[in-house]
C-alpha positions as CSV (number, residue, x, y, z in Angstrom):
1,R,6.9,-1.4,-3.5
2,A,9.3,-4.0,-1.1
3,V,7.5,-2.5,2.0
4,H,4.4,-2.3,0.6
5,K,4.7,-6.2,-0.5
6,F,5.5,-6.9,3.1
7,V,3.2,-4.8,4.7
8,L,0.0,-5.8,2.5
9,E,0.8,-9.5,1.7
10,G,2.6,-10.4,4.6
11,R,6.6,-11.4,5.2
12,E,6.2,-14.8,3.1
13,A,4.9,-12.8,-0.1
14,F,8.0,-10.3,0.4
15,E,10.4,-13.1,0.9
16,A,9.1,-14.9,-2.0
17,S,9.3,-11.8,-4.1
18,Y,12.8,-10.1,-2.8
19,G,16.1,-11.5,-2.5
20,R,18.9,-10.3,0.0
21,C,21.9,-9.8,-1.6
22,E,25.3,-10.3,-0.1
23,H,27.7,-9.0,-2.7
24,K,28.1,-5.8,-4.0
25,G,26.3,-6.0,-7.4
26,T,29.5,-4.7,-9.3
27,T,31.1,-7.6,-8.7
28,S,31.4,-10.9,-10.4
29,A,29.8,-12.8,-7.3
30,G,27.4,-10.2,-6.7
31,K,26.5,-10.3,-10.6
32,A,26.4,-14.2,-10.5
33,E,24.1,-13.7,-7.3
34,R,22.0,-11.3,-8.9
35,E,21.1,-13.4,-11.8
36,V,20.4,-16.3,-9.3
37,M,17.9,-14.4,-7.7
38,R,16.2,-12.9,-11.4
39,Q,15.8,-16.7,-12.5
40,A,13.6,-17.5,-9.2
41,G,11.5,-15.2,-10.1
42,K,12.8,-12.7,-7.5
43,T,14.0,-8.9,-7.2
44,P,17.3,-8.7,-5.9
45,L,17.8,-6.1,-3.1
46,A,21.1,-4.8,-1.8
47,G,21.8,-6.3,2.1
48,K,21.0,-3.3,3.5
49,D,17.8,-2.6,1.4
50,Y,16.1,-5.5,2.0
51,D,16.9,-5.5,5.8
52,R,15.7,-1.8,5.9
53,Y,12.8,-2.9,4.1
54,A,11.8,-6.0,6.1
55,M,12.2,-4.3,9.1
56,A,10.0,-1.5,8.2
57,G,7.3,-3.8,7.3
58,T,7.5,-5.7,10.7
59,V,7.3,-2.3,12.5
60,I,4.2,-1.3,10.7
61,R,2.8,-4.6,11.2
62,L,3.6,-4.2,15.3
63,N,2.8,-0.6,15.8
64,P,-0.5,-1.2,17.7
65,N,-2.0,2.2,16.3
66,I,-1.9,0.9,12.7
67,A,-1.3,-2.9,13.0
68,D,-5.2,-3.4,12.4
69,A,-5.4,-1.2,9.4
70,F,-3.8,-4.0,7.0
71,T,-5.9,-7.1,8.5
72,G,-9.2,-8.1,7.6
73,G,-9.4,-7.4,4.1
74,M,-7.8,-7.1,0.8
75,P,-4.4,-5.7,-0.9
76,E,-4.7,-3.9,-3.7
77,V,-8.2,-3.5,-5.1
78,S,-8.8,-1.4,-8.2
79,V,-11.8,0.4,-9.0
80,F,-12.6,1.9,-12.5
81,W,-15.4,4.4,-13.4
82,E,-16.7,6.9,-15.7
83,E,-18.3,10.3,-14.8
84,E,-19.4,13.1,-16.4
85,V,-17.4,16.3,-16.2
86,D,-18.8,19.4,-18.1
87,G,-20.9,17.1,-20.4
88,E,-17.4,15.1,-21.3
89,I,-17.2,11.6,-20.1
90,V,-13.8,11.2,-17.7
91,R,-12.7,8.2,-16.7
92,Q,-11.6,7.5,-13.2
93,K,-9.5,4.7,-11.2
94,A,-8.4,4.3,-7.6
95,R,-6.2,1.6,-6.4
96,F,-6.7,0.9,-2.8
97,D,-3.2,0.0,-0.9
98,Y,-5.7,-2.1,1.4
99,L,-9.5,-2.2,1.4
100,K,-11.5,-3.4,4.6
101,V,-15.2,-3.7,5.0
102,R,-15.2,-0.4,6.8
103,A,-11.8,1.2,5.8
104,I,-9.3,1.9,3.4
105,S,-5.8,2.1,4.3
106,D,-3.0,3.8,2.5
107,L,0.7,3.3,2.9
108,K,2.5,6.3,2.8
109,T,6.6,6.5,2.4
110,H,8.0,10.0,4.2
111,D,11.3,11.5,4.2
112,P,11.2,13.2,7.7
113,M,11.6,16.9,7.9
114,D,14.3,17.9,9.8
115,G,14.0,19.5,13.3
116,T,10.4,18.5,13.7
117,S,8.7,15.1,15.0
118,F,7.6,12.4,12.7
119,E,4.1,13.4,13.7
120,A,4.3,17.0,13.1
121,S,6.2,16.2,9.7
122,C,3.7,13.9,8.6
123,H,0.7,16.4,9.5
124,R,2.7,19.0,7.2
125,V,2.6,16.5,4.4
126,L,-0.9,15.8,4.1
127,K,-1.6,19.7,4.1
128,T,0.9,20.5,1.4
129,R,0.7,17.4,-0.8
130,A,-3.0,17.5,-1.2
131,H,-3.6,14.1,0.2
132,A,-7.0,14.9,0.9
133,I,-7.8,15.3,-2.4
134,Q,-6.5,11.4,-3.1
135,A,-8.8,10.3,0.1
136,Q,-11.8,12.1,-1.3
137,S,-11.5,10.3,-5.0
138,Y,-10.6,7.1,-3.1
139,L,-13.7,7.3,-1.1
140,Q,-15.8,8.2,-4.2
141,A,-14.4,5.2,-5.9
142,R,-15.8,3.1,-2.8
143,S,-19.1,4.3,-2.9
144,K,-19.1,2.9,-6.4
145,L,-19.0,-1.1,-5.2
146,A,-22.6,-1.4,-4.3
147,E,-23.4,-0.6,-7.8
148,F,-20.7,-2.7,-9.4
149,V,-21.9,-5.7,-7.2
150,A,-25.2,-5.5,-7.8
151,D,-24.6,-5.2,-11.3
152,G,-21.8,-7.9,-11.8
153,A,-19.2,-5.9,-12.6
154,V,-16.5,-7.0,-10.7
155,Y,-13.8,-8.9,-12.1
156,G,-10.6,-10.9,-11.2
157,D,-9.8,-13.1,-8.4
158,H,-12.0,-11.9,-5.6
159,D,-14.2,-13.3,-2.3
160,A,-17.4,-12.4,-3.5
161,E,-19.3,-12.5,-0.1
162,W,-16.7,-10.5,1.3
163,L,-17.2,-7.7,-1.2
164,R,-20.7,-8.0,-0.7
165,K,-20.2,-6.9,2.9
166,V,-17.9,-4.2,1.7
167,A,-20.6,-3.0,-0.3
168,A,-23.6,-3.2,2.2
169,S,-21.2,-1.1,4.6
170,P,-22.7,2.6,4.4
171,E,-19.4,4.0,6.2
172,C,-15.9,3.9,5.4
173,A,-13.0,5.7,6.9
174,F,-9.9,6.4,4.7
175,V,-6.5,5.8,6.9
176,F,-3.1,7.1,5.8
177,C,-0.4,5.2,7.5
178,F,3.3,6.6,7.3
179,W,6.6,5.0,7.6
180,A,10.0,6.9,7.9
181,S,12.1,6.2,4.7
182,K,15.4,7.1,6.6
183,G,16.5,7.2,9.8
184,P,15.0,5.4,12.8
185,P,12.0,3.0,11.4
186,L,9.3,5.6,12.7
187,T,5.7,5.0,11.9
188,W,2.4,7.0,12.4
189,G,-1.2,6.8,11.1
C-alpha cells in the first residue's frame, strides 16, 4: 500500500500518510513514537521499510520505460457493473490502480525468482498467475465508461471533462508495472 501511495499519488501523499520510525516497536521510545504518528494520522513504518518503499517509489517514477504509466491520469478509479451470466445477474467490479485516457496501469509487487533475470521472472508470473484474466476484466470495465458517463452514472470526486475524454477514447492499453519486493530496486513494465 505504501509503494502504491507513493507511485500513484506522489511523494507528498506518501509522506503525509506514513511515518518513519527510528526506534523498535518493542521499546518504550518506539511505542511512544508510533503513538505520536498514529495521532497525527500516519501509519508508522520501521525505518528500513519506510526507506525501501520510498526508494521503490522513486525508482518506479524515474524509470523512463514506465514512469509515464503513472502520470496524466487518476489513481484508484473503481468501476461497478452487472452482467448476465447463464440467466443470472452477476455483479462485477474493477479498481484501476491508475486510469489514463488511453491506458490502465497496474502496479504489481513481485518477489523475484532466483536464477533468472527480473524481466524473465516477471514474464513467468504473467503466465502462471493468470494476470491476463485481470487485464481482460479491467478492459471490459473500461469499455463500460462511455455508457456510464452518458447515463450520468458516475459518483464521487472526479474531473467530469477528463472522464469524458477517457470515455470517448475507443482504444486502451493495459500496462503491468512490476517492482521487486526484495533485493535490488528493480522495475519492469
